[in-house]
C-alpha atoms as an extended CHARMM CRD file, in Angstrom:
* protein
*
       138  EXT
         1         1  MET       CA            -23.4590000000       25.9150000000      -14.3680000000  PROA      1               0.0000000000
         2         2  SER       CA            -23.8480000000       23.1940000000      -17.6300000000  PROA      2               0.0000000000
         3         3  LEU       CA            -26.5860000000       21.0840000000      -18.0850000000  PROA      3               0.0000000000
         4         4  THR       CA            -24.2900000000       17.7790000000      -17.3280000000  PROA      4               0.0000000000
         5         5  ASP       CA            -23.0990000000       18.9410000000      -13.8620000000  PROA      5               0.0000000000
         6         6  LEU       CA            -26.9900000000       18.1220000000      -12.7090000000  PROA      6               0.0000000000
         7         7  PRO       CA            -26.7790000000       16.5600000000       -9.8480000000  PROA      7               0.0000000000
         8         8  LEU       CA            -28.5830000000       13.9670000000      -11.3710000000  PROA      8               0.0000000000
         9         9  LEU       CA            -26.1110000000       13.4050000000      -13.6750000000  PROA      9               0.0000000000
        10        10  GLY       CA            -23.6530000000       13.5580000000      -11.7870000000  PROA      10              0.0000000000
        11        11  MET       CA            -25.3350000000       10.7060000000       -9.8890000000  PROA      11              0.0000000000
        12        12  LEU       CA            -25.8830000000        8.5570000000      -13.1370000000  PROA      12              0.0000000000
        13        13  ARG       CA            -22.7930000000        8.8870000000      -14.3570000000  PROA      13              0.0000000000
        14        14  THR       CA            -20.4970000000        7.2000000000      -10.9730000000  PROA      14              0.0000000000
        15        15  ARG       CA            -22.9970000000        5.3780000000      -10.7770000000  PROA      15              0.0000000000
        16        16  MET       CA            -21.3630000000        3.7440000000      -14.2470000000  PROA      16              0.0000000000
        17        17  HSD       CA            -18.3150000000        4.3920000000      -13.3070000000  PROA      17              0.0000000000
        18        18  TRP       CA            -18.6670000000        2.1170000000       -9.9080000000  PROA      18              0.0000000000
        19        19  HSD       CA            -20.6510000000       -0.8750000000      -12.7070000000  PROA      19              0.0000000000
        20        20  GLN       CA            -18.3580000000       -0.3080000000      -15.1640000000  PROA      20              0.0000000000
        21        21  ALA       CA            -15.1860000000       -1.2240000000      -11.9700000000  PROA      21              0.0000000000
        22        22  ARG       CA            -17.5340000000       -4.1860000000      -10.7970000000  PROA      22              0.0000000000
        23        23  GLN       CA            -17.6570000000       -5.6210000000      -14.2430000000  PROA      23              0.0000000000
        24        24  ALA       CA            -13.8780000000       -5.3590000000      -14.2710000000  PROA      24              0.0000000000
        25        25  LEU       CA            -13.5110000000       -6.8120000000      -10.4610000000  PROA      25              0.0000000000
        26        26  LEU       CA            -15.7090000000       -8.9530000000      -11.9850000000  PROA      26              0.0000000000
        27        27  ALA       CA            -13.6770000000      -10.7420000000      -14.2860000000  PROA      27              0.0000000000
        28        28  GLU       CA            -10.2000000000      -10.2340000000      -12.7610000000  PROA      28              0.0000000000
        29        29  ASN       CA            -12.2900000000      -12.9810000000      -10.0800000000  PROA      29              0.0000000000
        30        30  VAL       CA            -13.8000000000      -14.7000000000      -13.6560000000  PROA      30              0.0000000000
        31        31  ALA       CA            -10.1890000000      -14.9800000000      -15.6200000000  PROA      31              0.0000000000
        32        32  ASN       CA             -8.4480000000      -16.3480000000      -11.7610000000  PROA      32              0.0000000000
        33        33  ALA       CA            -10.6600000000      -18.9250000000      -11.0380000000  PROA      33              0.0000000000
        34        34  ASP       CA             -8.0950000000      -21.6130000000      -11.4870000000  PROA      34              0.0000000000
        35        35  MET       CA             -5.3900000000      -19.9340000000       -9.4280000000  PROA      35              0.0000000000
        36        36  ALA       CA             -4.6940000000      -21.9400000000       -6.1010000000  PROA      36              0.0000000000
        37        37  GLY       CA             -4.8250000000      -19.4260000000       -2.9320000000  PROA      37              0.0000000000
        38        38  PHE       CA             -6.9340000000      -16.5970000000       -5.3980000000  PROA      38              0.0000000000
        39        39  ARG       CA            -10.0500000000      -14.7510000000       -2.9670000000  PROA      39              0.0000000000
        40        40  PRO       CA            -12.9470000000      -13.2980000000       -4.7230000000  PROA      40              0.0000000000
        41        41  ARG       CA            -13.8890000000       -9.4280000000       -4.8570000000  PROA      41              0.0000000000
        42        42  ASP       CA            -16.2310000000       -6.7790000000       -4.6300000000  PROA      42              0.0000000000
        43        43  LEU       CA            -16.9360000000       -3.8400000000       -4.7660000000  PROA      43              0.0000000000
        44        44  ALA       CA            -19.2430000000       -1.7980000000       -2.3340000000  PROA      44              0.0000000000
        45        45  GLU       CA            -22.1350000000        0.3370000000       -3.8140000000  PROA      45              0.0000000000
        46        46  PRO       CA            -21.6510000000        4.1410000000       -2.6390000000  PROA      46              0.0000000000
        47        47  SER       CA            -23.3410000000        5.8950000000       -0.7660000000  PROA      47              0.0000000000
        48        48  ALA       CA            -25.7970000000        8.4830000000       -1.2980000000  PROA      48              0.0000000000
        49        49  ALA       CA            -23.5840000000       10.7370000000        0.2760000000  PROA      49              0.0000000000
        50        50  ALA       CA            -20.8010000000        9.7530000000       -1.9130000000  PROA      50              0.0000000000
        51        51  THR       CA            -23.3340000000       10.5860000000       -5.0230000000  PROA      51              0.0000000000
        52        52  GLY       CA            -24.1270000000       13.8830000000       -3.1180000000  PROA      52              0.0000000000
        53        53  LEU       CA            -27.7130000000       12.6840000000       -2.8120000000  PROA      53              0.0000000000
        54        54  ALA       CA            -28.3930000000       12.5470000000        1.2030000000  PROA      54              0.0000000000
        55        55  ALA       CA            -31.5040000000       12.2810000000        3.2980000000  PROA      55              0.0000000000
        56        56  PRO       CA            -33.7960000000       15.5380000000        4.0660000000  PROA      56              0.0000000000
        57        57  VAL       CA            -32.9100000000       17.1380000000        7.2380000000  PROA      57              0.0000000000
        58        58  GLY       CA            -35.2410000000       15.8810000000        9.6390000000  PROA      58              0.0000000000
        59        59  ALA       CA            -35.4250000000       12.3120000000        7.7390000000  PROA      59              0.0000000000
        60        60  SER       CA            -34.1550000000        8.9100000000        9.6430000000  PROA      60              0.0000000000
        61        61  VAL       CA            -32.2680000000        6.3020000000        7.7260000000  PROA      61              0.0000000000
        62        62  GLY       CA            -34.0730000000        3.0510000000        8.3160000000  PROA      62              0.0000000000
        63        63  GLY       CA            -31.4080000000       -0.4460000000        8.3440000000  PROA      63              0.0000000000
        64        64  ASP       CA            -32.9530000000       -0.6830000000        4.3480000000  PROA      64              0.0000000000
        65        65  GLY       CA            -30.9120000000        2.7360000000        3.6910000000  PROA      65              0.0000000000
        66        66  LEU       CA            -34.5790000000        4.2920000000        2.7640000000  PROA      66              0.0000000000
        67        67  ALA       CA            -34.7180000000        8.1770000000        4.7370000000  PROA      67              0.0000000000
        68        68  ARG       CA            -38.2460000000        8.1600000000        7.0200000000  PROA      68              0.0000000000
        69        69  THR       CA            -39.2520000000       11.5890000000        7.1060000000  PROA      69              0.0000000000
        70        70  ASP       CA            -41.8940000000       10.6110000000        9.2380000000  PROA      70              0.0000000000
        71        71  SER       CA            -42.5170000000        7.8110000000       12.2350000000  PROA      71              0.0000000000
        72        72  ALA       CA            -45.8310000000        6.5740000000       10.1010000000  PROA      72              0.0000000000
        73        73  HSD       CA            -43.5610000000        5.2790000000        7.8880000000  PROA      73              0.0000000000
        74        74  ILE       CA            -43.0350000000        1.0630000000        7.7100000000  PROA      74              0.0000000000
        75        75  GLY       CA            -40.0020000000        0.3090000000        7.1130000000  PROA      75              0.0000000000
        76        76  MET       CA            -38.4300000000       -3.6360000000        5.4600000000  PROA      76              0.0000000000
        77        77  PRO       CA            -38.5790000000       -6.2050000000        7.8030000000  PROA      77              0.0000000000
        78        78  ALA       CA            -34.6840000000       -6.1990000000       10.0990000000  PROA      78              0.0000000000
        79        79  SER       CA            -33.8000000000       -9.4700000000        7.8950000000  PROA      79              0.0000000000
        80        80  ALA       CA            -34.0580000000       -7.7330000000        5.2940000000  PROA      80              0.0000000000
        81        81  GLY       CA            -30.8630000000       -5.2260000000        5.4390000000  PROA      81              0.0000000000
        82        82  PRO       CA            -29.1880000000       -3.0820000000        2.8550000000  PROA      82              0.0000000000
        83        83  ASN       CA            -27.9130000000       -5.5000000000        0.9350000000  PROA      83              0.0000000000
        84        84  ALA       CA            -30.1800000000       -8.2060000000        1.7150000000  PROA      84              0.0000000000
        85        85  ASP       CA            -30.5180000000      -10.7360000000       -1.9150000000  PROA      85              0.0000000000
        86        86  PRO       CA            -32.8410000000      -13.9930000000       -1.3810000000  PROA      86              0.0000000000
        87        87  ARG       CA            -31.1100000000      -14.9380000000       -4.1880000000  PROA      87              0.0000000000
        88        88  ARG       CA            -28.0300000000      -15.0590000000       -2.4010000000  PROA      88              0.0000000000
        89        89  PHE       CA            -26.0230000000      -18.0430000000       -1.2910000000  PROA      89              0.0000000000
        90        90  LYS       CA            -24.8330000000      -16.1500000000        2.2080000000  PROA      90              0.0000000000
        91        91  GLY       CA            -22.0940000000      -19.6110000000        2.4900000000  PROA      91              0.0000000000
        92        92  PHE       CA            -18.7980000000      -19.1790000000        0.6530000000  PROA      92              0.0000000000
        93        93  GLU       CA            -17.3430000000      -22.5350000000       -1.0080000000  PROA      93              0.0000000000
        94        94  VAL       CA            -12.9440000000      -22.7900000000       -0.6970000000  PROA      94              0.0000000000
        95        95  ARG       CA            -12.2070000000      -25.3260000000       -3.2190000000  PROA      95              0.0000000000
        96        96  PRO       CA             -8.4480000000      -27.5290000000       -1.6570000000  PROA      96              0.0000000000
        97        97  SER       CA             -6.1410000000      -25.2860000000       -3.8890000000  PROA      97              0.0000000000
        98        98  GLY       CA             -7.5870000000      -22.5920000000       -1.5310000000  PROA      98              0.0000000000
        99        99  ASN       CA             -9.7690000000      -20.6280000000       -4.6500000000  PROA      99              0.0000000000
       100       100  GLY       CA            -12.5100000000      -19.2950000000       -2.8340000000  PROA      100             0.0000000000
       101       101  VAL       CA            -14.6200000000      -18.7260000000       -6.3490000000  PROA      101             0.0000000000
       102       102  ASN       CA            -17.6720000000      -19.7450000000       -7.2110000000  PROA      102             0.0000000000
       103       103  LEU       CA            -18.0260000000      -19.1470000000      -11.1620000000  PROA      103             0.0000000000
       104       104  GLU       CA            -22.0330000000      -19.9340000000      -10.7070000000  PROA      104             0.0000000000
       105       105  GLU       CA            -21.7940000000      -17.1680000000       -8.6580000000  PROA      105             0.0000000000
       106       106  GLU       CA            -19.1880000000      -14.8210000000       -9.7660000000  PROA      106             0.0000000000
       107       107  MET       CA            -21.3610000000      -15.0270000000      -13.6150000000  PROA      107             0.0000000000
       108       108  MET       CA            -24.6810000000      -14.4020000000      -11.6130000000  PROA      108             0.0000000000
       109       109  LYS       CA            -23.7660000000      -11.3920000000      -10.2320000000  PROA      109             0.0000000000
       110       110  ALA       CA            -22.3690000000       -9.9720000000      -14.2170000000  PROA      110             0.0000000000
       111       111  GLY       CA            -25.2410000000      -10.4080000000      -15.4750000000  PROA      111             0.0000000000
       112       112  ASP       CA            -26.8100000000       -8.5100000000      -12.9160000000  PROA      112             0.0000000000
       113       113  ASN       CA            -24.3800000000       -5.7790000000      -13.3560000000  PROA      113             0.0000000000
       114       114  GLN       CA            -24.9330000000       -5.5970000000      -16.7540000000  PROA      114             0.0000000000
       115       115  ALA       CA            -28.9940000000       -5.1110000000      -16.3430000000  PROA      115             0.0000000000
       116       116  ASP       CA            -27.9890000000       -2.4270000000      -14.0450000000  PROA      116             0.0000000000
       117       117  TYR       CA            -25.2060000000       -0.6200000000      -16.5960000000  PROA      117             0.0000000000
       118       118  GLN       CA            -28.1230000000       -0.4830000000      -18.7120000000  PROA      118             0.0000000000
       119       119  LEU       CA            -30.5090000000        1.1480000000      -16.6660000000  PROA      119             0.0000000000
       120       120  VAL       CA            -28.2670000000        3.2890000000      -15.7890000000  PROA      120             0.0000000000
       121       121  ALA       CA            -27.3790000000        4.4100000000      -19.1160000000  PROA      121             0.0000000000
       122       122  SER       CA            -30.4600000000        4.5980000000      -20.6610000000  PROA      122             0.0000000000
       123       123  LEU       CA            -31.7030000000        6.8740000000      -17.8060000000  PROA      123             0.0000000000
       124       124  TYR       CA            -28.5700000000        8.6960000000      -18.0480000000  PROA      124             0.0000000000
       125       125  GLN       CA            -29.7780000000        9.2080000000      -21.8200000000  PROA      125             0.0000000000
       126       126  LYS       CA            -33.6140000000        9.2840000000      -21.1770000000  PROA      126             0.0000000000
       127       127  SER       CA            -32.6660000000       12.4300000000      -19.1860000000  PROA      127             0.0000000000
       128       128  LEU       CA            -30.7900000000       14.1450000000      -21.5330000000  PROA      128             0.0000000000
       129       129  ASP       CA            -32.7970000000       13.6790000000      -23.9780000000  PROA      129             0.0000000000
       130       130  ALA       CA            -36.0140000000       15.5340000000      -21.5340000000  PROA      130             0.0000000000
       131       131  LEU       CA            -33.0890000000       18.4950000000      -21.2900000000  PROA      131             0.0000000000
       132       132  LYS       CA            -32.7270000000       18.6830000000      -24.4860000000  PROA      132             0.0000000000
       133       133  ILE       CA            -36.6370000000       19.1240000000      -25.3350000000  PROA      133             0.0000000000
       134       134  ALA       CA            -36.7370000000       21.9110000000      -22.2960000000  PROA      134             0.0000000000
       135       135  VAL       CA            -34.1090000000       23.4160000000      -23.8980000000  PROA      135             0.0000000000
       136       136  GLY       CA            -35.4140000000       23.6790000000      -27.1380000000  PROA      136             0.0000000000
       137       137  LYS       CA            -32.5330000000       21.9220000000      -28.8250000000  PROA      137             0.0000000000
       138       138  ARG       CA            -34.9550000000       18.8330000000      -30.0370000000  PROA      138             0.0000000000
């Protein structure tokens, strides 16, 4: 087994690929902001099962997506669901032309996506550096 085949690195790679695909989709939304009848699209986040990580055996998963291994664990309120974001406006605006792209919202998503990608890329690089130190190649 190669060092780069570790589950944590695989999860980080999957997340980086997801952020790249999402950035392309957000850019498409912005590019079509003036096209009549265009509806913005977004990608669903990859699940823990898809990345090879799952809740421990015997753990329940709450509405916030976190595993609870003990009944004494405190969960988040029901109003703060798995994808709740207090900054996000829950409505949508459709112009008379039928276009539903909100440029401000798309640019906020793109900025958040870029910051998240940079974080994941940094974590990936730091993990590789730690592995190199552990095997004595650095």
